[in-house]
N, C-alpha and C positions, 0 to 999 in steps of 0.2 A: 391555146387559151391566154388570152392574162390575167393575173391573179388581181383580184380588187385590192392585196393589200399593197400591188408593187405602186411604187412613186418613182417621178422621175421628174428632173429640170429644165426650165426652161426658160432661153434666155430673149429678152422680148422689152419694149419700150411701154412705158406707161403714158396710154393716149388717154384717159379720165377713170376720175377713182367717186363710188358714188358711198352712207356709208353701209353696204354689202355689199357692194360690186366692185369688179375693176373689168376698163377695158382694156388689151392688151393687145400690143401688135408683134407678132415674132419674124417681122418683114416680110413674111409671105402674105394674112391676115389677119382681121381684129376681130379679137374675140372677147363675149363678158365670162365674167371667171367671176363666179358668186366669194365673198371673201371666208367663208366657213369651210369650203375646198380647198384652199391654200396653208402651204402649211408654214412657210415664211413667203416674206419678211414680216415682222411684225411689224414694221411700218416699210410705208408704201415710199418710194424717189415720189419726187416732184413731175408732172406730167410734162413728156419727151426724153425724160431721163430712163437710160436704160439700167435696167436688174435680173438679177434669175429668182427666178420660184419656186417652189416643188409643190407640184399638183399629183393628182392618183395616177397613173397610167391608163384606168379608162378614160379618166374623164378628157384627157388630151388625145387618146383617142380618137372618142367621140366631138372633139371641138377640131381634128385635121390638126390637130401640131404636134404629129407623129406621125 
């Protein structure tokens, strides 16, 4: 069972950013993530740039990122 408190790091590319969410691509799929669920970074890169983000493990599983 996945603990709701565990975080995972995901290496991805920023596709699009809005005030409340980011669209990221992990090399396999594109998913929208609410900024409120992302632990880092505080500032996102420009679209097309790769970066690492940290999100709860349950969300990564729900979105198919792990």
